[in-house]
N, C-alpha and C positions, 0 to 999 in steps of 0.2 A: 504493500500500500504506500509506503514511504516513497518508493520509486516513482509513483504517479503524481506526486505533489507539484511538479512543474509541467505536467502533461494536460491535455484537454480533459482527461478523466478525473482531474483533481477535485472538482465539486462533489463527486460521488463519495470519495474517501475522506475528504477534509473533516466533516463532522465526526466521523468515527475516530480518526486519529486525535482530534482535539479532546474528545471524551476520554479516550485511552490515556492521553497525556495528563488529563485532570485526575483520573482515578489511579492510574498505574504509571507514574512518571518514569520509574527506573526501567520499565519495559520498552519505552519509546526513545529514551535519550540516546542510546548508542546508535540505533538505526538513523536517527536524525543527524547526529554528528557526522556519520560517514557519508550520508547522502547529500548533506548540505553543501559540501564543497563542489559537487557536480551539478547542482541545480542551475538551469539557464532560463531566464525570463525575458520575453520580448517586450514590446511596447503596447500591445493590444489591451483592451479593457479586461479580458479574461486573464491575461498574463499578470496584470496588476493585482487582480483578485487573488491569483495563486500566490503571488509574492506576499501579499498581506496575510494569507493563510499560514505560510511558512513562518512569518514573523510572529504571528500569534502563538504558533506552536513552540517557537524558540523561547518566547516570553514565559510560557507555561513550564518550560524546562530550564528555568534559571537556577542559579546555584542555591537559592533558598529552597526550591522544590526538590532538587536532586543534589543534596549536599555532598561535597567532596568528589563528585564524579569527574569534574574538569581536572582537578588536581591529580586524581588517580590516573587519568589518561596521560597527563603530562609526565607523571612519574614513570609510566610504562615506556614512554618515548626515550627515557634515559638508558634503556637496555640495548639500544642499537649499537652496533660496532661503528665507531666514528669513521674509520677509514673506508669501510664498506658503504656507509651513507654518502661519503664524499664521492666514491666511485659511481654510485647510482646517479648522483647529481651530474657528474661528468658525462655519463652516458646520455642523460637528458639534454645536456648542453651540446653534445656532438650532433644529436638529432636536430636541434634548433639551428645550429650553424650550417648543417648540411641542407636544411630545408630552404635556405635563402629567403625565408619570410620574416626573419627577425629584424628588430629595430634595436638601436642602442639602449633605449629605455627597457625593453624586454630583457636584454642580456643583464643589465644592471639589477633589475628586479630579481632575476633568478640567482644572481650572485649574492644579493643581500639576504635572500632566503637561507642559503647554505651557510653564509658567514654568521648570521645571527643564531643559527641552530648549533653550529659546531665551534665557533671561535670567539663568541662573546660570552663571557662568564657573568651571569646575572647576579646582582647583589643578593646576599642571603637575607630573606625577609622573615621576621618573626611570624610563626604560623598563626598565632592568635590575634595578630594585629587587625584593626578594623579596616586599614587601607587594603590589606590583602583580601578581606571579605568583599570589599566593594568591587574588586576585579572579577567577581564571580561570573559575569556574563562573557568574559574573554574565553576563547577556546583553549587558551594555553596559560591559565593562571600559574605563575611560576612556583615550582617546588624546590628550586635551587638545583645547581648542577652537581652531580656526584664527583668524587675525587678522580675516577677513571676518565670521565669526559673532560674534567677541568685540566688534568695533566696534559691531555692531548691538545686542548685549546692553547695552553700556555707554551707547549713545545713547538707548535707549528704555525702559530698566528703570524709571526714575523715572516716565515717562509712564504705563506700564502699572500701576505701583503706585498712582498717583494715580487712574486711571480705574476700576480694578477693586478697589482696596483691598488691604491687606496680606493675603496668603493667600486672596485672592478674597472678602474679607468683604462688599464692596459687591455683588459678582456674585450672591451668594446671594439678595439681595432684589430683583434686577432682573426686570422683565417682558420679554417678547420685544421690545416696542417700545423700551424703554429700552436694552436690550442693543444693538439695531440702531443707535440714536443714538450710543452710546459707540463702537461700531465705526467709524462714519463719522468721528467726531472723531479716532480713532487713525489712520485712513487719511490724513486731512488733515495730521496732524502728521508722518507718514512722508513724504508727498509734498512737504511744504514744508520738510523738514529742510535745514539749510544745507550739510551734507556730502553732495553728490550721489553720491559714490563708493559710498555704502551701497546704492544702487540698481543699480549696475553690477557684475555678477559678475566677479571677477578671472580672469586667464588664467594665473596661476602656482599650481602645486600647493601650495607652502608657505603660501599665503594661506588655503587650506582646511584642510590637515592637515600639520603639521610631521612627524608620525610617518611618514606615507607618503613625504614629501619626503626624509627621512633614512633610509629603510628600508635595512637592510643585513643579509642573512641570516646572515653570519658573526658579526656582533655579537650578533644575536638568539640565536644558537646553535640555531636551529630553522628548519624549512623550511615554506613555505606554497605549496601547489599553486595554479596558475592554475585558477580554477573552470571547470566545464563539460567535463571530460575523460572523464567516465563516460557512454558512450552507450548502455549496456545491450545492445549487439549481440554483445559478445565478453567473455571473461574479462579484467578490467582487470589491468594490470601497473603499479601505482603507482610502482615504482622507476624506470620509464621516463617517467613523466609530467613535464611541464615545470613547474619550480618558479619562483617569483617571485624575480628577482635585484634588482629595484629598479623605480622608477617615473620616468617622464620628467617634468621640471619643467613642461612646456608643457601647458596645458589648453585645449581648444577648446570655446567656449560656443555652444550652438545657439540659434536665435532664437525657438523656440516658447514658449508661456506659462510653463512650468515651468523653462525654461532648463536642459535636460539638458546634461551636460558629457562631452566625450570625453577619456578618460585613456589613457595609453600605459603598458602593463606590459612591462617588460623581462624576458624569460625567461632561464633559465640555459642555453638552447640558442643564445644570442646572437641571438635574433629579437625583434622588437617586436610586441606584440599590442594592438590598439586595442579599447577597450570604451566604450560609452555608459553613463554612470551616470544612472539615472532615479530621482529622489526624489519622494516624495509620491504614488506610484502603486503599486497592487498588480499586479505583473507576472505573477501566476499564470495569468491568462487568456491572456496572450500566450504564455507557456511551453506551456500545454496545447494551444493552437492550433498552435504549431510542432510539438509532438509528434504531433498528428493529421495534420499535413502530411507528417511523416516516414513515418507509417503509410500514408498515401495513396500516397506514392512507392513503398513496397513493393508495394502493390496494382498500381500502374501497371507496375512492373517485371515482375510475373508475368503481365500481360495481353499476349498475343502482338501485338495491333495497336498497343498503346501502346509496347511494348518495341521493335518494328520502327521506330517513329518517334522513339524516344529521348525520350518525353514524361516530363519530371520537373519537380518544383517546386524552386526554389532555396530552401533553408532556412538559418536562422542560429540561433545559441545565444541563449537567453533564460534568465537565471539570477536568479530572485527570491531575495533574501537574507532579507528579512522583509516583512511586509505594507506597508512604506513605501518600500523601496528595493531596487534590483536592477541587474544588469548586462545589457546587450544587446551581442552581438558586432557590431563595426563592419564594414560591408562595404566593402572597398577597391575602387577603380575604379568607383564608382557615383555617380549623381547623381539627385535627384528628377526625376520626369517633367516637372514644371512648368519646372524649370531647363533640362532637355534641350530642350523645345519652344521656350521663350522665347529661349534662346541662338541659335536658328536665325533669329530675326527680325532685320531690319535696324534701325538706330537710329530711322529714321523710322517704321517699323511699330510699334516699342515705344512711341514717343511717342504715336502715334495711338491705340494700344490703351488706354493709361492716361489718355488725354485726355478731354475733354468729350464727344467723339463716339464714344468706344470702347464696346465691349459692356458692361463692368461698369457704367459710368455710365448707359448706356441702360437696362440692366436695373433699376438702382436707381430711375430716374425712372418706369419702367413699373409697378414694384411700389408705389412711394411714393404713388401716387394713392389707395391705400387705407390710408395711415398714419393710425392713430387717435391723436390727440394726448392723449386721455384714458388709454388703455391702454398706449400706447408699447411694444408687443411685436411682434417680428418674426413670431412665430407667428400672431398675430391678423391681421397684414397679409397674410401669404401665404395664410391661410385665405380671406380675401376675394378674393385673386387666383384661387384655385380656384373660388370661387362666382360671381364676376362676369364673368370673361373667357370668351368662347366658344372652342371648339376652333379655329375659323378664325382668330380674332384671335391666339391663342397661337402657332399654327404659323407664321403670317406674321411675327410679331414675332421668333420664335426663328430662323427662316431669315435674317432681316435681320441679326441679331447674328452668326450663323455666317459670313455673307458679309463681315463686317468683319475676320475673322481669315484670314490666308493659308491656303488649303486644304491646302497641302503642307508644313507645318512639320515634321511627323514624318519625311517623306521627305527633306526638306532636311537634317535633323539626321543621318539615317542616311547620306546621301551624303557629308556632311563626315567621317564616320568611315571611309568606304570608299576603297580604293586602286584599285578597278576595278569594272566592272559586275557581275562575278561576286561580288565581296565585298559589294556592295550587296544582291544577291539573297540571299546567305547571311544577312546581318544582318536583312533584311526578314522572311525566313522564321522566323528565331529570335525576333524580336519578336512576330510574329503567333502562333506556336505557344505561346510562353511565356505570352502574355496569355490565350490560350484556356484553358490549363491552370490558371493563376491564377484566372481568372474562374469556372470550374466549381467548383474546390475551395473558393473563398471563398463562392460562392453556397450550397453545401451546408451551410456553417457559418454562414450568415446574416451574413457580415461586411459592414458598411456603412461610411458616411463615406468613400467612395472618391474623395476629391478628388485633385487633381493631385500633391499633396505626399505622398500615401500610396502611391505607386508609385515604385520606384527602377529606373533603367535601368543595366545593366552596360555601361560604355563600351568594353569590349573585344569582347563577344559580342552586344550588342544585346538580351539577355534582360531580361525584366521580373520584378521581385521585389515582392511586396506587403509592406507594413510597417504597424505600428500597428493593433492589433486591439481598440481600446477599445470599439468597437461591434460586437458579434458576436451571433449567434442572433437577428437581427431587431430589435435594440434601436434601430437608427437609424430604423427605420420606426415603432416603437412609442413611443419616448420623446423623440426630437428634436422641438423645437417646430415645425419644418417637416419633416414626415415624408418620408423618402426612398421614392419609389414605384417606383424602378428597382432591380433586384436586383444588377446588375453595371454596371461602367463600360464603355460602348461608344459613346463620343462620336466626333465627326467626324474628329478627327486620328488616332484609332486605326483607325477604319473605312477611312480613305483610305490607310493603309499597304498594305491589301490590293487596291488598285486594279489592274486594272480590274474585278475580281470583287467588291470590297468584302467584305461578310461571307460571301458564298458561297465555296465552295472551301475553302482551307486553314483559315481561322478556324473556320467552322461544322463542318467534318468533324472537326477536332481536338477540338472541344468535345463532339461526339457520342461519339467513341472514349473520351474521359475519363469522361464521364457513364455510359456503358454499363459500363465496368470497375468504377467505384465503386458503381454500383447492384447489380452482381452480388456485391459484398462488403459489403452494407449491415449485416449482423449484426456483423461485426468492428468497423466504424466506430461503430455505436451502442453496442456493449459498452464501447468505449474512452471514449466520451463520458460514461459513467456516473460518472467521477471528478468531473464538474461537479455531480452530485447529492450525492456523498459528502462533498465539501468545497467549500463555496460561498465564492467570493472576495469581497472587500470590495465590488467593483463590483456583483456580482450581488445582494448583500444590499440595496444602495441602490436598485437597479432594482426589486427585489421590494417594498420599502417604498413606492416610488412607485406601483406597480400596486395595492397594497392601499389606498393613499389614494384612488385613483380608483375604489375598490370594484369592481375587476374580477377579484378573486381568488376561487378556489373557496370554498364555505361553510366547509369544514373546514381553511382555510389555517393557522390558528393551531396546530391539532393536528399537521399534517404540514408541517414546516419545509421540506421539499424540493419543495413544489408548484411553485415558480417554475422551478427548473432542469428539472424533469420536463416542464413545459409547453414550454420552449424546445427540449428534445431531441425532443419529439413533433413539433415543426415540422421538425426535420432529418429525422426518419423519414418524414414526408410527402414531402419532396423526393426521398428515396432510393427511394420507392415510385412516383414518377412523377406526383405531383399537379401540376396546372397552376400555374405560378408566380404568375399574377395573383390566383388565389384565396387563396394563402398570404399574399401581400402585403396583400390586402383584410382578412384575418382579423387580421393584426398591427396594421393601422391601427385596426381596431375595438377591439382590446385597449387601445390607448394614447390614442385620441382620441374615446372614446364621448361625451364631453361637448362636443366641439368642434362649433360650428355648421356647420363646413365638412365634416363627416363624409361626408354624401351625395355631395358634389362630389369628395372624395378617392376614394371608392369608384367613382364613375362614371368618373373619369379612369383609375384603376388597371385597371378591367375592360376598357376599350377599346370600340371600335365594331365591330360584326359586319361592316360593309361594308368597313372599312379594315384591321382588325387580326386577324392570325392567331390570337392568344391568345384573342380573343373567340369564335372559331369552334370552338375545341377543347373537349373535355370537361373537367370539373373534376378528374377523377382517372383513373389508369390510362393515362397517356400513354406512348408509346414514347420511348426516348432522343431519336430524331430530332424528334418532335413537341415534346417538352419543351424542347429547345434552340431550336427555331424560335419557341416562345412566349416563351422567355427573351430571345432576341435582339430579337423584336418589341417587347417591353416596354422593353428597354434603349435602343432607338433611336427610340422614339415621341416625336416633337417636341411632342406635346400634354402629355407628362409633363416632358420636358427643359425646355420653355419656362417651366414654373412652378417649377422647382427653385431651391433656395436659392442665392444669388449666389456664395457662397464655394466652391461645387462647380464653378463655371465650366463649365456644360454646353455652352456654345457652342464650347469648344476641342476 
């Protein structure tokens, strides 16, 4: 509904949102804050009315009504890695400089944004002061800069002033090439700085934000709810919602590029709640996908065959705070699938796997034969792998790599969790059925980049949970330099859990039941996906820009800003109507790789061989759920595709 507040449909939802803001302010405040930055109003009478409606909504959600929310959001902003935030800004600047549509004022404004965020240390303000309270309406009421960010600001402020000039004076006259050179210089200064602690994220909360470390609701004389307690299924009772009593001093830093941090919120119910703080990312896509999963769960619950088998997706809370930061509910008793499998290896097996003879090294040597010293791109190298290697060579090579990994790692890991043969059987069934449900649901939403770290395993139940939906609606096939030509992950270790039947039996039957139930409710799912059209996230805007640069957009793209999301939802509609998966993958490859010399090879490998592949024998459209799943499994287990896949996906595991 919030996404409609600047659209012609606004009058229909405005009274509902105003009423919700009146009765349940903390349910509406986060969606407003994240949507507000993207609202665009024209000069018509209807637009003026819409703007007044948003202003009234914002007034209802002032600091007096939603105490401490602004400061909590400002505090979470402090968890971003300063150098990574600077790199994000630099990427935006490069796009602006390359677009030739920039003005000196625009460049200065962009520079001021990053400078005030990273290099200006705000004065420390007494939390209880009345002046601070009066700044409640500001979207960034200061909470003070933590030691980690302050040290970065003090260490590099002079360098930035020297490179870009005071207030960005030098930046205004820079060309794209000059800007890139200055960036390289700053990166060298950062990497060669004498204080290496600036590169290592601290593990103490007080280093990031003293306001959070010293948080005391009785001192603040206000209450702050733990976010994410409004599920929309029943009338909320805010008086019974858990409020924040404080924060644990310990912070757990993850190892991925952006270094997300796990914080612990202490509730006034004497329980601890773990959340992952993700900075520098727009989490709206993840949130919407989780909401679609919840909707899919309701569909599965109403379907007799799925209900009898208790087929459900495990979901978790995703709470975007603004387009740059958000919270993700931490799942206890889980570990990544990669860790789950590799912990089942013996020390000698681990050593061999990561050694000179192991599959990763072997794959690197096999693909590196086509490494172009001039272009130096992985995309170009893999394009040649598709063009030059025959099917026979690829299959032989892939089978050899698979043979270097113990065939039963997943079964070993489940056996280590089991106390009896019966327990092993229960865990095995739970893992297979949950993976089947996850695979079908993720396939319908086009979720890609399904490497081993993007699945979590529940260490008590054996159930699988999908995480990280940065690539959805086919973008992993369309935009990754090495296109993903398999729609789901069904590699050897997962298939071998189902031995002796492998994919036949439990796995395939479960997938058919789920697909049939969801296809019968396609109208409901497609109507819900409409929010992607109404409010486009930052990621979708970037992907749309990339597609426009490739000149693959419709002719009236500039007139219709929603062309890209509509195109993506059309792809989901094709899946829900029973189109052959390989034809959908082929069309997505064409959209993103039309200029790639390997396009014909990509298409040929995707479509398969009529002698060997079921998908190549089936029609392009109108498949039954049984045939659709058979084609999907055939494509996901095809060694001719898996053998050419990007190394980081580890298709041999």
